[in-house]
C-alpha positions as CSV (number, residue, x, y, z in Angstrom):
1,M,-6.2,17.8,-15.3
2,S,-6.2,15.0,-12.8
3,L,-5.2,11.4,-13.4
4,W,-8.0,8.9,-14.0
5,A,-7.1,7.1,-10.8
6,D,-8.0,10.3,-8.9
7,K,-10.8,11.6,-11.1
8,Y,-12.8,8.4,-11.0
9,R,-12.2,7.5,-7.4
10,P,-15.6,6.9,-5.7
11,K,-16.5,9.3,-3.0
12,T,-19.5,7.5,-1.5
13,L,-20.2,3.9,-0.6
14,D,-23.0,3.7,-3.2
15,D,-20.5,4.6,-6.0
16,L,-18.3,1.6,-5.3
17,D,-18.4,-1.0,-8.0
18,Y,-17.5,-4.2,-6.2
19,H,-17.4,-5.9,-2.7
20,G,-21.1,-4.8,-2.2
21,K,-21.3,-6.7,1.1
22,I,-18.5,-4.7,2.6
23,S,-20.0,-1.5,1.4
24,N,-23.4,-2.4,3.0
25,M,-21.7,-3.3,6.3
26,L,-19.7,-0.1,6.4
27,S,-22.9,1.9,5.6
28,S,-24.7,0.2,8.5
29,L,-21.8,1.0,10.9
30,A,-21.7,4.6,9.8
31,T,-25.4,5.1,10.6
32,S,-25.6,2.9,13.7
33,G,-23.9,5.4,16.0
34,D,-21.8,2.5,17.4
35,F,-18.6,2.8,15.3
36,P,-15.8,0.5,16.4
37,H,-12.1,0.5,15.8
38,L,-11.5,-1.0,12.4
39,L,-8.6,-3.0,10.8
40,F,-8.7,-3.0,7.0
41,H,-6.3,-5.5,5.4
42,G,-5.8,-6.7,1.8
43,P,-3.5,-6.2,-1.1
44,S,-2.5,-2.8,-2.5
45,G,-4.9,-1.2,-4.9
46,A,-7.9,-3.2,-3.7
47,G,-9.8,-0.1,-2.4
48,K,-9.2,-0.1,1.3
49,K,-8.5,3.7,1.6
50,T,-11.3,4.5,-0.8
51,R,-13.8,2.6,1.4
52,I,-12.6,4.2,4.5
53,L,-12.9,7.8,3.2
54,A,-16.3,7.0,1.7
55,T,-17.5,5.7,5.2
56,L,-16.1,8.8,6.9
57,R,-17.9,11.0,4.3
58,Q,-21.2,9.3,5.2
59,I,-20.6,10.0,8.9
60,Y,-19.3,13.6,8.7
61,G,-20.3,14.8,5.2
62,P,-18.1,16.8,2.8
63,N,-16.1,18.2,5.8
64,I,-13.9,15.2,5.4
65,E,-12.5,16.5,2.2
66,K,-11.2,19.8,3.7
67,L,-7.7,18.5,4.1
68,K,-4.5,20.2,5.3
69,V,-1.0,19.1,6.1
70,D,0.3,20.0,9.6
71,P,4.0,19.5,10.5
72,K,4.3,18.2,14.1
73,V,7.5,18.1,16.2
74,F,8.1,15.3,18.6
75,V,10.9,14.9,21.1
76,T,12.4,11.5,21.7
77,A,13.8,10.1,25.0
78,T,17.3,11.2,23.8
79,K,16.0,14.8,23.4
80,R,16.1,14.5,19.6
81,K,13.5,16.5,17.7
82,L,11.6,14.8,14.9
83,E,9.3,16.4,12.4
84,F,6.3,14.5,11.2
85,N,3.6,15.5,8.8
86,V,-0.1,14.9,9.7
87,V,-2.9,15.0,7.1
88,S,-6.1,16.2,8.7
89,S,-9.6,17.5,8.3
90,P,-11.9,18.9,11.0
91,N,-13.0,15.3,11.8
92,H,-10.2,13.0,11.1
93,L,-6.4,12.6,10.9
94,E,-4.2,10.4,8.7
95,I,-0.8,9.4,9.8
96,T,2.0,7.0,8.7
97,P,4.0,6.4,11.9
98,S,6.2,3.8,10.2
99,D,7.9,6.7,8.4
100,M,9.7,7.4,11.7
101,N,11.2,3.9,11.8
102,N,12.0,3.0,15.5
103,N,10.6,6.3,16.7
104,D,7.0,5.4,15.7
105,R,6.1,4.8,19.4
106,V,6.7,8.5,20.1
107,V,4.2,9.5,17.4
108,I,1.6,7.0,18.7
109,Q,2.0,8.1,22.3
110,D,2.2,11.8,21.9
111,L,-0.1,12.5,18.9
112,L,-2.9,10.2,19.7
113,K,-2.9,11.3,23.3
114,E,-3.2,14.9,22.2
115,V,-6.0,14.1,19.8
116,A,-7.8,12.0,22.3
117,Q,-7.8,14.6,25.0
118,T,-9.3,17.2,22.6
119,E,-13.0,16.7,22.0
120,T,-14.4,17.4,18.5
121,I,-16.2,20.7,18.5
122,D,-17.7,20.9,15.0
123,F,-20.8,18.6,14.9
124,T,-22.5,20.4,12.0
125,H,-22.4,17.2,9.8
126,V,-22.8,14.6,12.6
127,A,-26.3,13.3,12.7
128,D,-28.0,13.6,16.2
129,H,-24.5,14.3,17.7
130,K,-24.0,10.6,18.0
131,N,-20.4,10.4,16.8
132,R,-18.6,12.6,19.2
133,F,-15.2,11.3,18.2
134,K,-12.3,11.9,15.8
135,V,-11.1,9.2,13.5
136,V,-7.4,8.5,13.2
137,I,-6.3,6.5,10.1
138,I,-3.0,4.7,10.6
139,N,-1.4,3.7,7.3
140,E,1.1,0.8,7.0
141,A,0.0,-0.6,10.4
142,E,1.9,-3.8,9.7
143,L,5.2,-1.9,9.8
144,L,4.7,-0.6,13.3
145,T,7.2,-1.8,15.9
146,R,6.1,-3.9,18.8
147,D,6.6,-1.0,21.2
148,A,4.4,1.2,19.0
149,Q,1.7,-1.5,18.8
150,A,1.8,-1.8,22.6
151,A,1.3,1.9,23.0
152,L,-1.5,1.8,20.4
153,R,-3.3,-0.9,22.4
154,R,-3.1,1.2,25.6
155,T,-4.5,4.2,23.6
156,M,-7.4,2.2,22.3
157,E,-8.3,1.2,25.8
158,K,-7.9,4.6,27.5
159,Y,-9.3,7.0,24.9
160,S,-12.0,5.0,23.1
161,A,-14.6,7.6,24.0
162,N,-13.0,10.4,22.0
163,I,-11.2,8.6,19.1
164,R,-11.7,5.7,16.8
165,L,-8.7,4.1,15.1
166,V,-8.8,2.8,11.6
167,L,-5.7,0.7,10.8
168,V,-4.8,0.0,7.2
169,C,-2.3,-2.8,6.2
170,N,-1.6,-5.3,3.5
171,S,-1.2,-8.2,6.0
172,I,-2.2,-8.7,9.6
173,S,0.5,-11.3,10.3
174,S,2.7,-8.8,12.2
175,I,-0.2,-7.2,14.1
176,I,-0.3,-8.2,17.7
177,E,-3.3,-10.2,19.0
178,P,-4.4,-7.6,21.5
179,I,-5.0,-5.1,18.7
180,K,-6.7,-7.6,16.5
181,S,-9.1,-8.5,19.3
182,R,-10.0,-4.8,19.9
183,T,-10.8,-4.1,16.2
184,L,-13.3,-5.2,13.6
185,L,-11.3,-6.9,10.9
186,I,-12.3,-6.2,7.4
187,R,-10.5,-7.9,4.5
188,V,-10.7,-6.1,1.1
189,A,-9.7,-8.6,-1.5
190,A,-8.2,-7.6,-4.8
191,P,-10.8,-7.1,-7.6
192,T,-11.2,-9.9,-10.2
193,D,-10.6,-9.5,-13.9
194,E,-14.3,-8.9,-14.5
195,E,-14.6,-6.3,-11.7
196,M,-11.6,-4.4,-13.0
197,G,-13.0,-4.6,-16.5
198,S,-16.3,-3.1,-15.3
199,V,-14.5,-0.2,-13.8
200,F,-12.5,0.3,-17.0
201,E,-15.7,0.2,-19.0
202,K,-17.2,2.9,-16.8
203,V,-14.2,5.1,-17.5
204,L,-14.4,4.6,-21.3
205,R,-18.2,5.4,-21.3
206,D,-17.3,8.7,-19.7
207,Q,-14.5,9.3,-22.2
208,P,-16.0,8.8,-25.7
209,E,-12.9,10.0,-27.5
210,V,-10.7,7.6,-25.5
211,A,-13.1,4.7,-26.2
212,K,-12.5,5.2,-30.0
213,S,-8.9,4.0,-29.4
214,F,-10.0,0.7,-28.0
215,P,-11.6,-2.2,-29.9
216,A,-15.3,-2.0,-30.6
217,D,-15.7,-5.7,-29.9
218,E,-16.4,-6.3,-26.2
219,T,-14.5,-9.6,-26.1
220,E,-11.3,-7.9,-27.3
221,R,-11.7,-5.1,-24.8
222,Q,-12.1,-7.7,-22.0
223,Q,-8.9,-9.4,-23.2
224,I,-7.0,-6.1,-22.9
225,Y,-8.5,-5.5,-19.4
226,S,-7.4,-9.0,-18.3
227,K,-3.9,-8.3,-19.5
228,I,-3.8,-5.1,-17.5
229,A,-5.2,-6.9,-14.4
230,K,-2.5,-9.6,-14.7
231,V,0.4,-7.2,-15.3
232,T,-0.7,-5.0,-12.3
233,D,-1.4,-7.9,-9.9
234,H,-5.0,-6.8,-9.8
235,N,-4.1,-3.4,-8.4
236,L,-7.0,-1.3,-9.5
237,R,-5.1,2.0,-8.9
238,T,-2.1,0.9,-11.0
239,G,-4.5,-0.6,-13.6
240,L,-6.2,2.8,-14.1
241,L,-2.8,4.5,-14.5
242,L,-1.8,1.8,-17.0
243,L,-5.0,2.2,-19.0
244,E,-4.4,5.9,-19.2
245,A,-0.8,5.3,-20.2
246,L,-1.8,2.9,-23.0
247,Y,-4.2,5.6,-24.4
248,S,-1.5,8.3,-24.1
249,Y,1.2,6.3,-26.0
250,N,-0.9,4.4,-28.6
251,P,-3.3,5.9,-31.1
252,S,-5.0,2.5,-31.5
253,I,-5.0,-0.2,-28.8
254,T,-5.4,-3.9,-29.7
255,T,-4.9,-7.2,-27.9
256,K,-1.3,-7.2,-29.2
257,T,-0.4,-3.8,-27.9
258,P,2.5,-4.3,-25.4
259,M,1.8,-3.4,-21.8
260,I,3.7,-0.4,-20.4
261,M,5.7,-1.3,-17.3
262,P,7.0,1.3,-14.8
263,D,10.7,2.2,-15.3
264,W,11.6,1.1,-11.8
265,E,10.3,-2.4,-12.3
266,N,12.4,-2.7,-15.5
267,V,15.5,-1.5,-13.5
268,I,14.8,-4.2,-10.9
269,K,14.4,-6.9,-13.6
270,K,17.7,-6.0,-15.2
271,L,19.4,-5.8,-11.9
272,A,18.2,-9.3,-11.0
273,I,19.3,-10.8,-14.3
274,G,22.7,-9.2,-13.9
275,I,23.1,-10.7,-10.4
276,V,22.1,-14.2,-11.5
277,T,24.3,-14.2,-14.6
278,E,27.4,-12.5,-13.1
279,R,28.1,-13.2,-9.4
280,T,31.2,-11.0,-8.9
281,V,32.4,-8.1,-6.7
282,S,32.3,-5.7,-9.7
283,K,28.7,-6.6,-10.3
284,L,27.9,-6.0,-6.6
285,Q,29.5,-2.5,-6.9
286,Q,27.5,-1.8,-10.1
287,S,24.3,-2.8,-8.3
288,R,24.8,-0.1,-5.7
289,T,24.2,2.5,-8.4
290,D,20.9,1.0,-9.4
291,L,19.8,0.7,-5.8
292,Y,20.7,4.3,-5.0
293,E,18.7,5.3,-8.2
294,L,15.6,3.4,-7.0
295,I,15.8,4.7,-3.5
296,S,16.3,8.3,-4.7
297,H,13.1,8.0,-6.7
298,S,11.2,7.1,-3.5
299,I,10.8,3.4,-4.3
300,P,10.5,1.8,-0.8
301,A,13.4,-0.5,0.2
302,K,11.0,-3.2,1.2
303,L,9.3,-3.1,-2.2
304,I,12.6,-3.4,-3.9
305,L,13.5,-6.4,-1.7
306,K,10.1,-8.0,-2.5
307,K,10.4,-7.5,-6.3
308,L,14.0,-8.7,-6.3
309,T,13.0,-11.9,-4.5
310,I,10.2,-12.5,-7.0
311,E,12.5,-12.0,-9.9
312,F,15.2,-14.3,-8.4
313,W,12.5,-17.0,-8.1
314,R,11.5,-16.6,-11.7
315,L,15.1,-16.6,-13.0
316,V,16.1,-19.7,-10.9
317,D,13.2,-21.6,-12.5
318,E,14.4,-20.6,-16.0
319,D,18.2,-21.3,-15.4
320,S,19.1,-24.8,-16.4
321,K,22.6,-24.5,-14.7
322,I,21.2,-24.3,-11.2
323,K,21.0,-27.5,-9.2
324,D,18.2,-28.3,-6.7
325,K,16.1,-25.3,-7.6
326,D,13.6,-25.8,-4.7
327,T,16.4,-25.5,-2.1
328,V,17.9,-22.4,-3.8
329,K,14.5,-20.7,-3.8
330,M,13.9,-21.5,-0.1
331,D,17.3,-20.1,0.7
332,I,16.6,-16.9,-1.1
333,V,13.3,-16.5,0.7
334,Q,15.0,-17.1,4.0
335,Q,17.6,-14.4,3.3
336,A,14.8,-12.1,2.2
337,S,13.0,-12.6,5.5
338,I,16.2,-11.8,7.4
339,F,16.9,-8.6,5.5
340,D,13.2,-7.6,5.6
341,E,13.5,-7.5,9.4
342,R,16.8,-5.7,9.3
343,L,15.2,-3.0,7.0
344,S,12.7,-2.4,9.8
345,L,15.3,-2.2,12.5
346,G,18.1,-0.3,10.7
347,S,18.3,3.2,9.2
348,K,20.5,2.7,6.1
349,D,18.4,0.8,3.6
350,I,21.2,0.5,1.0
351,F,23.4,-1.6,3.4
352,H,20.7,-4.2,3.9
353,L,19.7,-4.4,0.2
354,E,23.4,-4.9,-0.7
355,G,23.7,-7.5,2.0
356,F,20.7,-9.4,0.6
357,I,22.2,-9.3,-2.9
358,T,25.5,-10.6,-1.6
359,K,23.8,-13.5,0.2
360,V,21.9,-14.4,-3.0
361,M,25.1,-14.4,-5.0
362,V,26.6,-16.8,-2.4
363,V,23.5,-19.1,-2.5
364,L,23.6,-19.2,-6.3
365,E,27.4,-19.7,-6.5
366,K,27.1,-22.8,-4.3
367,N,24.4,-24.3,-6.5
368,V,25.5,-23.6,-10.0
369,S,26.8,-26.6,-12.0
């Protein structure tokens, strides 16, 4: 049994429930035979990857769903061997070079060169043999180092006849201008409350037994949907998971039913509260346990840093003992930006997260009356 987020994931552009203009544009690109490099950007859970896969399905047909995972071995300049997993179908590849940290340039140079120099042989599902190229999806493009982005730019210029690149990122602020100018930028905004509600209604119509647990009144259901949208920051994927969790844990769901938060978010909230209330060395030592626990459960260090920063902001606003709250919040953001960069450059995430917490303790200690 698959999760609702996977079960109800649209497979074609016609099945998508919102951002109709983007779907129409992608459909036109897929049939035009002049498919450019693309740069999708927007918040998590907005539907970027779903739209990309639906577009590729229109170009190549169901072949795009015949996925396999291939381990690739790359050799760095220091003769160090690195193993990297590549998800691929007969017509496309999906990679996340940022997983290799500072060695992402090696992946870009070697893998894309290998793919670009090998022409696609299977044209069974390619109409009129127009699209004689492979598509490479690059996840988390905003985390690529400058060297990797420079290598990517050269690849786009040299091998554009054989490959098309589709970059996926949350923000384009760290993408270099030469890449932006060589791609078609497509922003996929987060769905609104109403758009998320329409998706949830579609799921409930397909699950009559589940629908019985929700209010019969449409207004009450919309209130529940709005609460889900707010709690998940309009992340549709997380919203579907939360909707399924609410049904699993509650025989009857009303507007007063408490939302279910992920355990890791609760851990971060408690960690932030402890740091604001007790700025001591012993508390710093205790925080290491929580950080290790989060990292060991595959919570990205940058996400931990982001969530901690947001929690610190909220707690500073609520704490009456803190003087000059605006200055404190700006100092916290400044420290977050410093350690965000260090997380990209370094290899031991725990050191940088602990360093951030220490700096926040110092900022708070100087401004507590």
